[in-house]
C-alpha positions in Angstrom: 26.1 36.9 -19.3 24.9 35.1 -15.9 24.3 31.5 -15.0 20.9 30.2 -15.2 21.5 28.1 -11.4 23.1 30.6 -9.3 22.6 33.6 -10.6 26.9 34.1 -10.6 28.5 36.5 -13.6 29.7 34.6 -16.1 32.4 35.7 -18.7 31.7 35.2 -22.5 32.4 32.1 -24.4 32.1 30.2 -21.2 30.5 26.3 -21.3 30.5 26.2 -17.6 30.2 28.2 -14.4 32.5 28.5 -12.5 30.5 29.0 -8.8 28.6 25.5 -9.7 29.8 24.7 -12.5 26.9 24.3 -14.6 26.7 23.7 -18.2 25.6 27.4 -19.6 22.9 26.1 -21.3 21.4 24.2 -18.3 17.8 25.8 -16.3 16.7 24.8 -13.3 14.4 22.8 -14.6 16.9 20.0 -16.3 18.7 20.2 -12.8 16.3 18.6 -11.5 16.4 15.3 -10.0 13.6 13.3 -11.5 11.5 11.1 -8.4 12.6 7.8 -7.7 10.1 6.0 -6.5 7.7 4.2 -8.7 4.3 5.5 -9.8 1.9 4.1 -7.2 2.9 7.8 -5.3 0.3 9.5 -6.0 -0.8 11.2 -3.5 -4.7 10.5 -2.7 -6.8 12.8 -1.7 -9.9 12.5 0.8 -12.6 14.9 1.9 -12.9 13.6 5.2 -10.3 12.9 7.5 -10.6 9.8 9.7 -8.3 9.6 12.4 -8.9 5.6 13.0 -6.2 2.9 11.9 -7.4 2.0 9.2 -9.6 2.3 6.5 -10.8 0.0 3.7 -12.2 1.5 0.8 -14.0 -0.6 -1.6 -13.4 0.1 -5.4 -15.7 0.4 -7.2 -17.7 3.4 -4.7 -20.0 3.3 -2.3 -22.7 0.8 -2.7 -25.2 -0.1 -0.7 -24.0 -3.4 1.8 -25.0 -6.7 0.4 -27.5 -9.5 3.3 -23.4 -10.9 4.4 -22.0 -7.9 4.4 -24.3 -6.3 6.4 -24.6 -9.3 8.8 -20.4 -8.8 9.1 -21.1 -5.7 10.1 -23.6 -6.5 12.9 -21.9 -9.7 14.4 -23.9 -12.4 13.3 -21.6 -15.1 13.3 -24.1 -17.9 11.7 -22.7 -16.8 8.3 -18.8 -17.3 8.8 -17.1 -19.6 9.5 -13.3 -20.4 10.1 -13.4 -21.0 6.6 -15.1 -19.9 3.3 -18.7 -18.3 3.2 -21.4 -20.6 4.0 -24.2 -20.0 1.0 -21.7 -19.9 -1.2 -20.2 -16.8 -0.8 -16.5 -15.0 -1.9 -13.9 -16.6 0.7 -13.3 -13.7 3.5 -10.6 -13.2 5.9 -10.5 -10.8 8.8 -7.5 -8.5 9.3 -6.6 -8.2 12.5 -4.0 -4.8 12.5 -2.1 -3.6 15.3 -4.1 0.0 15.8 -6.8 -1.7 17.3 -8.7 -1.7 13.6 -10.2 -5.5 12.2 -11.1 -5.5 8.0 -12.7 -8.4 6.8 -11.7 -8.9 2.9 -12.1 -10.9 -0.2 -11.0 -11.3 -3.2 -7.7 -9.0 -4.1 -7.3 -5.5 -3.1 -3.6 -3.0 -1.8 -2.2 -1.7 1.7 -0.4 0.9 2.3 -0.3 5.0 3.7 -2.3 5.1 0.8 -2.8 2.6 -1.5 -2.9 3.4 -4.8 -3.3 1.3 -8.9 -1.3 1.7 -10.9 -4.5 2.4 -14.4 -5.5 -1.2 -15.5 -5.2 -3.0 -12.2 -8.7 -2.8 -10.8 -9.2 -4.4 -7.0 -11.9 -4.5 -4.8 -10.5 -3.3 -2.1 -7.9 -0.1 -1.1 -7.2 -0.7 3.3 -5.4 2.7 4.2 -3.2 2.8 7.6 -2.3 5.6 9.5 0.9 5.3 10.1 2.2 8.2 11.3 6.3 7.5 11.4 5.4 6.8 7.7 7.6 3.5 8.1 4.6 1.2 5.7 4.9 2.7 1.8 2.0 3.8 -0.3 1.1 1.2 -1.6 2.7 -1.2 0.6 1.4 -4.8 -0.4 -1.6 -6.5 -2.4 -3.4 -9.5 -1.1 -5.8 -11.9 -2.9 -7.1 -15.7 -2.3 -5.8 -19.0 -4.2 -7.8 -21.5 -3.4 -8.7 -20.6 0.0 -5.8 -19.3 0.8 -5.0 -16.2 1.9 -1.8 -14.7 0.3 0.6 -12.0 -0.3 2.6 -9.6 -2.4 5.3 -6.8 -1.5 5.1 -3.9 -3.7 8.2 -3.0 -3.4 7.7 -1.2 -0.7 10.7 0.9 0.9 11.6 -1.5 5.0 9.8 -4.5 3.2 7.5 -7.4 4.1 7.7 -10.1 6.6 5.6 -12.7 7.0 5.6 -15.3 10.6 3.3 -17.9 10.0 2.5 -19.8 13.0 4.1 -23.6 12.4 7.2 -21.4 10.8 9.9 -18.8 11.3 9.1 -15.5 9.8 10.8 -15.1 6.3 10.8 -11.6 5.0 9.2 -11.4 1.7 11.3 -10.6 -1.9 9.1 -7.8 -4.0 7.2 -8.9 -6.4 6.5 -12.3 -5.5 3.6 -14.0 -3.6 3.6 -15.9 -0.7 0.7 -17.8 1.1 -0.4 -17.0 4.1 -2.3 -19.3 6.4 -4.6 -18.3 8.9 -3.4 -17.2 12.6 0.0 -15.9 11.1 1.2 -12.4 10.7 2.6 -10.1 8.6 4.8 -7.3 9.5 4.7 -4.0 7.5 7.8 -2.0 8.9 6.7 -0.7 12.1 3.2 -2.6 11.2 1.3 -5.9 11.6 -1.3 -7.6 11.3 -2.4 -11.1 12.0 -4.9 -13.2 8.9 -7.7 -15.1 10.7 
């Protein structure tokens, strides 16, 4: 009889391998360790690779932009004030990333290297950050809006999230808890960051 793990010759009736210590009933599959990471680490395949630092993907798929979104893309500031949109639209926030990219978001979303919602979750945005150092988690944080103020919640990221408000010191975010982030604040995602305006 041979050990199924290391291949060593075993005496008849052996319960354990004298070489590797494995049970004689152990198989390579039974010895494989479970992945301790949460379920948000699924690989999100994209057919087109971009080299930009931040990519915002509408969850509902690629759709024609609204008139307000076209105005934002053209840089027409007449529709946007420092707070909510004029004409009754959703509250929008500009996120200026350390990569030099700026993304305008509204509603809810996820930010990370390869953000992926859990089954049953629905978001308006998936914002992808190109982080070669891999310091940013795949799904690092969740964001949303409450009474006109931007909020974030760390999604149990590996390196954590820090919020630096303009009138306050640095605050490390407790995973799973929502934190209000007023405009002008800096949100640090390990080696990357973005400023909310």
